[in-house]
TIDO-982060 format. One line per 4 residues: number of its first residue (from 0); for each residue x, z, y of N, C-alpha, C. Coordinates in pm, 1 decimal. Layout:
NUM) X/Z/Y/X/Z/Y/X/Z/Y; ...
***
This chain:
0) -1698.6/-459.5/2136.4/-1631.1/-442.3/1999.8/-1653.6/-320.2/1968.2; -1683.5/-278.8/1859.8/-1719.0/-154.3/1750.3/-1554.3/-82.4/1773.7; -1600.1/32.0/1776.9/-1496.8/165.5/1785.3/-1380.5/147.8/1670.8; -1474.3/131.5/1552.5/-1379.4/144.6/1436.0/-1278.8/3.3/1423.8
4) -1364.5/-68.8/1446.9/-1254.6/-226.0/1467.8/-1181.7/-195.2/1588.8; -1206.1/-183.8/1708.6/-1081.9/-161.4/1813.6/-960.2/-82.7/1740.7; -1008.9/24.4/1689.0/-887.5/145.3/1637.3/-830.6/38.3/1515.2; -882.7/-24.6/1438.9/-806.3/-102.8/1346.3/-731.3/-186.2/1403.5
8) -774.0/-285.4/1490.4/-698.0/-376.5/1595.3/-578.4/-279.1/1626.3; -581.6/-190.4/1711.8/-474.2/-113.9/1773.9/-360.1/-88.7/1648.3; -467.8/-47.3/1570.0/-329.7/1.0/1435.4/-253.8/-100.5/1385.0; -346.9/-219.0/1392.1/-268.7/-338.1/1355.6/-143.6/-389.3/1439.5
12) -148.1/-383.7/1561.1/-67.8/-432.9/1685.9/59.6/-331.7/1659.1; 33.2/-206.1/1594.9/149.9/-98.9/1607.7/212.5/-100.0/1479.0; 192.6/-207.1/1405.8/285.4/-201.8/1278.1/393.3/-257.2/1321.5; 502.4/-212.5/1252.2/657.6/-224.8/1282.8/683.6/-367.1/1161.6
16) 617.8/-380.5/1043.8/675.3/-470.5/954.1/527.0/-525.8/913.9; 554.3/-639.9/895.5/425.5/-751.5/862.3/362.6/-709.0/700.3; 242.1/-691.8/692.0/207.1/-661.3/565.5/147.3/-825.8/489.3; 159.2/-851.4/352.1/137.2/-956.3/304.2/37.2/-930.1/181.6
20) -72.8/-1019.9/143.5/-144.7/-972.0/71.5/-108.0/-976.9/-79.8; -145.1/-941.8/-198.7/-76.8/-902.7/-330.4/-206.3/-855.0/-385.7; -168.2/-927.7/-538.0/-284.9/-830.6/-608.6/-228.9/-798.8/-735.1; -58.8/-739.7/-737.5/-11.2/-696.8/-818.7/-85.8/-575.9/-875.3
24) -77.5/-557.3/-1006.9/-128.9/-411.2/-1103.5/4.4/-305.2/-1048.2; -109.1/-210.1/-1034.6/-17.1/-62.7/-1036.6/-86.4/23.0/-1088.7; -11.2/169.9/-1062.4/-52.0/292.5/-1127.8/16.9/416.9/-1018.5; -79.9/506.6/-1046.2/-37.9/596.4/-926.2/-15.0/755.0/-1035.4
28) 75.6/811.3/-985.0/86.6/930.8/-1087.1/133.0/1027.9/-966.3; 149.7/1157.9/-992.4/149.6/1306.5/-959.0/189.3/1360.7/-1061.9; 270.2/1459.2/-992.3/310.5/1572.7/-1081.7/191.4/1662.3/-1167.9; 246.0/1644.7/-1328.9/136.6/1702.4/-1380.5/-2.1/1617.0/-1404.1
32) 18.2/1524.6/-1364.0/-161.1/1456.5/-1398.8/-99.8/1309.0/-1444.2; -201.9/1241.0/-1509.6/-224.3/1101.7/-1606.8/-205.8/1042.9/-1464.1; -151.8/907.4/-1519.0/-127.1/783.5/-1419.4/-269.3/762.2/-1408.4; -311.6/697.4/-1278.0/-448.2/618.5/-1272.3/-396.9/476.5/-1270.2
36) -458.2/403.7/-1292.9/-479.3/240.3/-1252.7/-504.6/233.6/-1127.0; -434.6/111.1/-1040.4/-482.2/81.0/-935.9/-444.9/-55.4/-898.2; -448.6/-139.5/-809.7/-457.5/-277.2/-771.5/-381.0/-263.3/-618.3; -266.3/-344.2/-607.5/-200.2/-363.7/-485.0/-315.4/-453.9/-400.1
40) -303.2/-422.2/-277.8/-425.3/-506.9/-189.2/-296.3/-577.1/-84.1; -263.5/-480.5/-46.1/-140.1/-565.0/73.2/3.8/-471.1/65.5; 103.7/-522.9/93.5/226.5/-452.3/93.2/309.3/-530.7/217.6; 388.9/-422.5/237.1/511.0/-411.7/360.8/630.1/-321.4/289.0
44) 718.2/-363.6/394.7/827.6/-285.3/366.4/844.5/-130.0/385.4; 764.4/-88.9/442.9/741.8/31.1/472.2/614.5/129.1/412.6; 496.8/20.6/339.6/405.4/100.7/294.3/307.7/-21.7/212.1; 188.0/37.0/162.0/86.6/-49.5/108.1/-50.3/-7.4/98.5
48) -142.9/-89.6/75.0/-273.9/-42.5/33.7/-314.0/-65.2/-73.1; -394.8/14.0/-142.6/-425.8/-13.1/-314.6/-572.6/14.7/-326.9; -616.7/-52.1/-374.5/-757.1/21.4/-456.4/-712.5/109.0/-558.2; -790.5/243.5/-574.1/-747.9/310.1/-678.2/-853.6/427.6/-672.0
52) -854.9/514.9/-741.1/-928.7/632.6/-771.8/-910.4/729.0/-626.4; -978.7/820.0/-642.3/-974.4/883.1/-484.7/-851.1/990.7/-506.4; -756.5/982.3/-396.9/-624.8/1017.5/-360.2/-661.1/1099.5/-235.1; -562.1/1213.7/-251.6/-547.5/1316.6/-132.5/-486.7/1278.6/-7.1
56) -500.5/1256.3/114.7/-398.0/1199.4/212.8/-318.2/1338.6/213.4; -170.7/1313.4/255.1/-76.2/1389.9/265.3/-16.3/1451.2/143.0; -73.0/1387.9/8.9/-40.1/1396.5/-117.8/89.7/1300.2/-148.7; 204.8/1377.9/-207.4/330.2/1251.8/-256.5/268.1/1194.2/-398.3
60) 312.9/1083.2/-417.0/259.4/1030.1/-534.7/373.8/922.5/-589.4; 405.5/904.0/-703.7/478.9/795.6/-784.9/363.9/677.4/-818.9; 437.8/560.3/-744.4/369.4/435.1/-727.4/442.1/369.9/-815.0; 362.3/285.9/-934.3/451.7/208.5/-1024.4/395.9/55.6/-1012.1
64) 493.8/-10.6/-963.1/446.0/-174.9/-944.3/536.4/-244.7/-1047.3; 512.7/-362.1/-1093.1/571.4/-426.3/-1177.3/607.0/-544.9/-1057.4; 724.0/-600.6/-1129.3/845.6/-563.9/-1173.2/941.5/-451.5/-1104.0; 878.1/-398.4/-1002.2/955.4/-326.3/-905.1/1009.9/-188.7/-972.1
68) 928.0/-102.2/-1046.5/935.6/14.8/-1094.2/862.4/112.4/-1029.5; 925.6/239.7/-1038.5/834.6/337.0/-946.7/905.1/394.4/-841.6; 837.9/405.7/-704.9/822.1/430.5/-571.3/743.2/522.5/-548.2; 844.5/611.6/-471.8/751.3/753.6/-420.3/714.5/705.4/-278.0
72) 593.6/754.1/-246.8/526.3/748.2/-178.4/414.9/858.2/-129.3; 365.9/857.9/17.3/283.9/955.0/76.0/147.7/866.3/103.1; 29.7/974.3/54.2/-97.9/916.8/97.9/-105.1/957.8/217.4; -152.7/873.2/298.3/-164.4/840.3/433.5/-296.4/866.6/475.6
76) -407.1/778.3/380.5/-546.8/791.3/423.9/-619.3/720.8/273.3; -761.2/771.2/267.0/-865.4/681.8/186.6/-948.0/708.4/221.0; -1026.4/570.7/184.8/-1157.9/565.5/222.9/-1206.9/436.6/123.6; -1339.6/436.9/105.5/-1422.9/326.2/48.8/-1319.2/274.4/-99.2
80) -1276.3/398.1/-189.0/-1214.1/335.4/-274.8/-1060.1/280.2/-261.5; -1008.7/279.9/-138.8/-865.3/217.0/-90.7/-790.5/349.2/-42.0; -624.9/352.6/-66.6/-574.6/427.7/-18.1/-475.3/374.9/90.9; -434.9/429.2/158.1/-310.8/378.4/248.4/-173.4/437.5/260.9
84) -65.8/411.7/167.3/32.7/458.6/126.4/160.7/425.4/216.7; 222.7/530.1/233.4/379.4/513.3/321.4/508.1/556.4/221.9; 587.5/442.6/200.2/693.8/463.2/98.1/802.8/558.1/183.3; 849.2/669.6/84.2/924.4/710.2/118.0/1080.2/698.9/144.6
88) 1100.5/583.3/110.6/1219.9/469.5/161.6/1154.5/323.8/158.7; 1210.9/277.6/258.2/1161.7/129.6/262.6/1195.3/22.8/172.6; 1099.0/-38.2/134.8/1153.8/-156.0/26.2/1214.0/-263.3/82.4; 1313.7/-338.9/18.3/1364.6/-465.2/49.8/1316.3/-544.1/81.1
92) 1319.3/-630.9/157.1/1255.8/-769.5/182.0/1235.3/-855.0/67.4; 1340.6/-845.2/20.3/1327.5/-949.0/-115.9/1223.2/-865.6/-219.1; 1224.3/-752.4/-251.0/1116.9/-683.9/-302.1/970.1/-723.3/-267.9; 970.6/-698.6/-136.4/818.1/-742.6/-84.0/770.4/-885.0/-107.5
96) 882.9/-962.4/-93.0/870.3/-1151.7/-137.6/818.6/-1148.1/-287.7; 892.1/-1063.7/-377.6/845.7/-1076.6/-511.5/686.0/-1040.2/-509.4; 646.8/-937.4/-428.4/510.2/-891.5/-448.4/395.2/-951.3/-377.0; 444.5/-1026.8/-294.3/333.6/-1092.5/-218.5/282.9/-1179.1/-296.2
100) 132.5/-1211.2/-238.4/63.6/-1296.2/-344.9/101.4/-1448.4/-240.8; 146.2/-1551.5/-380.0/152.5/-1675.7/-340.2/97.4/-1752.0/-309.9; -67.9/-1700.9/-305.5/-194.7/-1782.0/-221.8/-171.8/-1737.0/-73.9; -121.2/-1668.0/-24.7/-157.6/-1638.2/148.6/7.2/-1599.2/141.4
104) 59.5/-1688.9/178.6/188.5/-1617.9/221.6/201.4/-1615.5/372.3; 119.5/-1633.9/465.1/124.8/-1558.1/597.7/119.0/-1426.6/610.1; 174.9/-1324.9/688.0/179.8/-1186.8/728.8/43.8/-1160.9/776.3; -43.9/-1015.6/720.2/-178.6/-992.3/786.7/-167.6/-947.2/883.1
108) -86.8/-876.9/984.2/-60.5/-849.4/1098.8/63.5/-773.1/1117.8
***
């Protein structure tokens, strides 16, 4: 098994909350900057993965999702035009359910 694949599998096993696919439009903003367009890829109660322009790990951003509103999150990683965000406060399960892609109701891991 490729080293990166093994690390990815181990990270997925450590997740405490299941992630669900989503394709919701989003925007990301940080203080004194213009919002940038983004697209939600997957979401859980504790965080999400988005497709977006470069973000800086460790940076706190405001993620706006329809119909949820604005969520404060920390950028955990960024690579290949995707970013992992950890929400400052967990989302209610009902919000995650509203964001999840109806075509893929199964958790990713």
